[in-house]
N, C-alpha and C positions, 0 to 999 in steps of 0.2 A: 334465567331470563333477563335480558338487559333493560335496565330502565331508560325511558326516554329522558333526554336532557332538555330542559326548558330554559330559555333566557327570559327573564322577567325585567322589562325595561321600565325603570322608575324615573319620572320626570321631576324637576325641581319644585313643582307645586303639588306634588303628589306624595308628600312626606307624612302619610298616615299609615300606621300598621294595618288598619282595616280596610285600605284601599282595595278595590276589587281585584287588581292584579296580583295581590299578595295573600289574598284570603285563604287560598288553598296551597300556598307555597310550602315546600318541604325541603329541609336543608340537605338531605341526602341525594336529591334529584335536580335541584334548581340553581341557577347562577343568576344573581341579582346584578343587572347593569345599571350603573349610573354614570352620567357623563357631563362634565362641564365643557361647553362649546361656545366659541366666539360668536357663532351665528346667533345665539340667543342672548349672549351678554352685550353684544355691540350692534346688533341690527337696530335696536332702539338703544340709545346712550343713557340707560337708566341711571338714576341717582346712585352715587357710589355706595350709599348705606343700603340700598336695596340689593345691589350685587353682592355685597358682603353678607347680608342676612340670608339670601337664598343659597349662596355656595356654602356658607358656614353651616346652615341648618342641613344641607344635603350631606356634608362630611360627618355631621354628628348623627344623622339618621343612619348613614351607611355603618357607622361604628356600632350603633344599637343593633342592627341586623347581624353584623359579624359576631356580636356577643351571643346571639341566638344560635350561631353555628353555621350561618349561611356563607357560601362562596360569594364574595363581593368582587365584581369587576369594576373598579372605580377609576374613571379616566379623569384626570385633573386637567385644568386649563393649560398647565405648563408641560404636559407630557409632550415629548418631541414628535411622536407619530399621530397625535391627536389630529383627526381631520376637521375638527371644529364644526361639524354638523351632526344632527341626531341620526340622519340616514347613514352617514358614513361610519359613525361609531356603532351603530347596530349591526351594520354589514360586517365590520371587523370582528365584533363579538361573536356573531354567529359562526364565522369561519374559525375563530380561535378556540371556540368550545365544541365544535361540531354539533351544534344544536339541532335538534328535531323539531323544535317549536318556539315560537315567540309569543309572550303574552304581555299585553299592555292594557292600560286603562285609557279610555278616550280622552283626548286632550281638551283643555278648558277653552282654547283659542281656535278660531277658524282656520288660520294658516297652518298651525301644527296638526290639527285634525285632518286637513287635506293632505298633509305630508304622510300622516300615518296610513291614510287610505291607499297610498301607492307603494308602501313597503312590501306587501305581499308579491308584487310583481318582480322586484329585483333581488329578493332574497332566497337562499337555498332552503329555507324553512317556512312553513305557513305561519301566518300572524293572526292570533286571535285578539280582537279589540273588544274589551268589556266596558260596559256602561259605568260611568262615574256616579255612583249612588250615594255619594256624601251629600249632594244637594238633596233638599227635602222635596223638592218638586222636579221630576225628571223632564227632559226636554219634550218627551212625548205627552206627559201629563199637562204641561203648560200649553202645548199646541192644542190639546183637547179643550182646555179651559178658554183659550183665546179664540177658538174657531168661531167664525161668524161675526166677531166683534170688530167694528170699523176702528174704533179707537180703544186703547188698552188703558185701564186706570188701576193704579196700584192699590188704592183703597178697597176696591172690590176683590182683586186678587188676594190682598191681605186677609180679608174676612174669610175667603175660601181657604187660605192656608191655616188660619186659626181652627177652623172646623175640622180640616184634615189632620192637623197635628194634635189637637186637643190643648194646645197651650192657652192658658188664661181663659179657659171655657168651663162653664157650669151647665153641663148637658149641651143643649143646642144655643144657649145664651152665653154672652160674654160676661166674665166676672166683672162685677161693678156696674153692670147694666148698660154699658156703652163700649163700642169697639175702639174708640180713639180718644185719648186724653191730651191731644196735642194742645188744645186751649190752655191746659194748666202748665205747659212746658216752655213758656216764653218769657219768663221773668228775667229782668236784668239783675246782674250781680251787684249787690250792695257793697259799699266800701268795708263793711265790718264782717264780711262773709270769709271765713278761713277756708283756704283750698286745701284739698286732701294731699297727703304724701304721694309721690309717684314711684313705682318700682321700676328700676332699670337695672341692667345686669352687666357686670363687669366683663369685658371680653376675655376668654381663656386662651390657652396656647393655640388651639385650633382657629379661633376667631381671628386672633392676632396675625396668624400666618396668612390668612385670607386677606386681611386688611392690607398687609404688606404687598401681596400679589396684586390686589386691586389698584392700590396706589401707583404700583409699577406699570400695570398694563392698561389701566382705565383712567389715567390721569387727566384726560380731556373731557371725562364725563362730568356731569352736573353735580353740585353739592359738596359737602364737606364730610370727613369722617370723624372729626374730633369728638363729637358727642354720642357716638354709637353706643347704645345700651339695650338693643333689641334682644329678646329671648331667641335662642337658636337651637333649643331642644324642646321636646315634648313636656319634660318636667318643669322647665322654666316657664313655658307657655301656660301650663296649669297653675303655676304660682301667680303669674300675671292675671289669669282669670280670677282666682280666689282674691287677689288683692283689689282688683276693680269691684267686685261684688261687695267686699267688706267695707272699703273706704269710699268709693266714688258713686257706686250705683244709687245709694239712698238719696243724693241730691242731683243725680244725673238728669232726671226728667225736668225738674224745675228749672235748671240752669243750661240745658243742652243747647240753647241758641245764643248764649252770651258770648262775649269776647272781652278780653282784657289785656292791657299792654303787658308783655313779658310773661304772660301766663300761657304756655304753649299747649297744655294738655287739658287744663281745667278739671271737669268731672268725666271726661270722655274715657271710653273703655281702652282705646288704642289696641284693640285685638284683632282688627281686620287683617293686618299682614299675616297673622298667625293662622287665621281661618283660611285665607286665600292660598297659603302654601301647604296646609294640611296639618299643621302642628295642633290645631284645635279644630273640633267638628261643630258645624252650626247647631245641630241638636243639643249637644252637651252644654254649650254656652247658654242656650235659652233655658235648659233645665236648671242650671245653676242660678239664673236670675229668677226664675219662677219659684224655686225652692226658697230663695231669700224672702220673697213676697209671702209665701205660705207660712213661714216661721216668723214673720213680723219684723224682718231686718231691712226691708226696702218697701216703699209705698207703691201702690198700684200704678200711679202715673209714670213712675221711673221705669218700672219693669216692663209695662206695656210699650213705652217709648223704645225701650232697648230691643225687646223682642220684634217690634215692628221694623226696625232697621235691619234685622237678621232675616226673618222668614217674609218680610214684606219687600223692602227695597232690594236686598241682595239676591233673593230668588226671583224677583220681578225682572231686574235687569238682566239676569242670566237668561230668562225665557225670551225677553225681547231680543237679545243679541242673537241667540240661535234661531229664532223664528224669522229674523229680518236680514241676516247676513247671507251673501256678501255685499249686498247693495246698499245696506242701510246707511253707511257713511258718506254716500254720494249726494244726499239731498242737502239743500241750502235755501230753506223756506224763506229766510228774511234776507238772503243775498249778502251776508257778511263778506267783505272783500279786503279789509286792511290787514297788513302784516302785524305780527305780534310785536309790541314795543320791546326794544333791547333790554329795558330794566327787568323784564320777566326773567331773563337769563342772568343778568349781572347788574350791578349798580343799585341805586335807591329809587324806589317809586316816589312820586311827588305827593302822594297822599299817605297819612299816617297809617290808616287802616290797612291799605294795600301793601305798604312797606313791612308792616308787621306780619301779615299773613305770608308774604314772600320770604321774610327773614326765617320764619318758622319752617317754611318749606325747604329752604336752602340748608339750614342748620340740622334739621331733624328728619327730612324726608316725610314730613307729616304736616297737616294742618286739618282742623276738625271741619265738619260738614258745612257750617255756616260761613267759615272763612272761605271755603271752596266755592259755595254756591253764591252767597250774598256779597262777598267782597271781590274775590277774584273773578268768579263767573259773572257776576253782575256787572263788573267793569268790562269784561270781555264782550258781552252782548250789547252793552250801552255804547261801546266804542267801535262796533262794526267790524270787529276782528273776524277773519275768515275762520269758519268752523274747523277746518283741518289743522290750521295753525295752532289754535288753543287746545285741540284734541292731542296733538302730538306733544305739546307741553305737559299736559296732565299726565300723559302715559310715561313721560320721562322722569317726573320728579318725585312721585310719591312712592313709599315702600310697599303699599298695598295696591298699586296700579297694575293691573292686567287688562288686556284689551276687552275681555268680555264683560268686566264690570265698569271700566273707564269709559268705553265708547258710548253705551246708551245714556250713562249719567251725563256726560259732557255734551254729546250730540243732541240728545232729546231733552234733557231737563235744564242744562245750563244754557245752551245756545238755541233751544227751540228750532233747531235746524230741520227737524223732521215734521214740522207743521202742526204738532200737537198729537202725534201718534202716541207718544209716551206720557206727556204732561199736558194738562188741559189749558195751561197758560204760560207765558214766559215769566220766569222768576226775576223781575226787575224792581228796583227800588231807588229812591233818592237818598240823600245824605241823612234824612230824619231817621230812617230805620237804623242805619249804623249807629247814629248818636244815641238812639234809644237802647241798643243792645250791647253798647260797649263804651269804654272810656277813652277810646282812641282820638275822638274829635277834640278833646280838651288839649291834646299835644300836637294838633295839626296846624298847618299854616292857614288851612281854609276853614270857613265857618258853615256848619250845616244849615243854619238859619238864613243864609244869604243865597239868593237865586241867581244874581247876575253880579259882574264886577269882578275885580281882582281878588277879593276875599271870598267869593262864592265857592262852595263845594262843587267840584266838578260833577260828582254824582247828580247834582240838582239839575244843571242845565243839560247834561247828557241824558237824564231821565226824560225830561219833556221833549227834548229833540227826538229821542227815540220814539215816543208816542206819536209825534207828528209825522215822522218819517214813515212810519208803518201803519198809519191810521187805515189805509185801504185794506190791509191784511188782518188787522187785529180788532178794529173798532166793533165788528160784529160778534166778538167773543164775549159771552154773558159775564165771564169772570173779569173782564177788563171794562166793564161798563162804567163803574165809578171813576177810574182814572180818566176815561175819555169825557166823562161829564165835566171833570174839573178842567180838562184841556180846553173844552168848548167856552168855558167861562173866562179864559185868559184873554186879555186885551191883545189885539193883533200886534200892536207895537211891541208889547212885552215878549210875545213869543217869537217875533222876529229877532229881538235882541238876543234872546236865549239861543236861538238856532245859530245866529252869527258867532256867539261865543263857543258854542259846542264845536262848530267848524273849525274855529281858530285853535282850540285845544287839540282837537283830533290831528289836525294837520301839523301841529308842533310836537307830536309824541315822539318821533325819532329825529 
């Protein structure tokens, strides 16, 4: 009896041995197809380090499957006959192997998922698309939870996920008697606080070959490669997880919102790129953090804060993405219209905090969540940047940026462009917040204590200008009541001066 030959197509963010398309794979009857294609590498000109991370991790993952005895059909970016599209490479592979069947796991992004849905029409073999069950909340489960809710709130979803997964639960009640310890997680970093060591990985022969190829073929992409030190294998990613839990997690909660000149990683896990491409699974990183708390190696506020980022925000934005696409990105509630300033792509930003966040992004394809939200994002919304312009930038520059996670975070949380569907208020702040949570202001040409004039921090007059500009849309928001009370107390002449300086600054950005 002849065995059916199956082509199992693995995408670059599906590098998990337990992914649904590989779960029942058998070396004696299956061909594993993996393809590096320019459609995915260059349709968005991703940071050079992200391209290297994904392609090197793909090559290492392929090698691990070959070690199990699988027949690997691996198409490199430089292969002469490469069609440079997923559809084209799948069609070639089916013909090459005389396949009777194709098995894939559903894509994480809308565009690729729509492409997958069309594969069955043009191929000589039927296509089975399996759910991606690496997420802890399926798309169907999220839709059931969200059904009938006018606005979605992560906090309520997070509690639902705690109960569903059992993480940090004592029966039906949260460990420690409360769901959220965020109020304990806003301490500024003192001068005498020692930062933990960071684990980075020296590029091996495979990674260096990919780096050379990316430098040659993607020279016009954003960012630099010199500091590349990402994990590119499952074993390395597990080392990174263990290192975070041992050295950084104990203080992660307390200092997760702080910023420091030249301190690019602080106590953050820097694990999201590995989770997003499949080298780590969301459940196992939460289990590792919870185990550290159970054994007294990490306090509850740190572990709860970390787990909230994984089963709260990460799962929540995935659900929002799939329930709202494809039209989600079209809204523009606040009417942002300005182009992105050129210094986002090159050159030096005029504010120290922004310059540091952009430097970190350019050099490392990374910036932590407060840099992204309260420095870069805060500037973008206060400066009236068009949502699509800043969304494109975020998708390009970060190693962990995939549309499903980037778009809801930037469109909904950073830019409030969905009018409050995802977040209950705009995340805006003046220079006082940045001064409280960082040491950047001491080295800046502007003073966070000054509201107007040449020494005034631009975040100050941009903040009050923003409130005045959008009063009609935001003043009725209960969470904005205090800022608008303060705005009402401001003398008309002072507000007029503030708004004039804001316009002058914005008009001079480019």
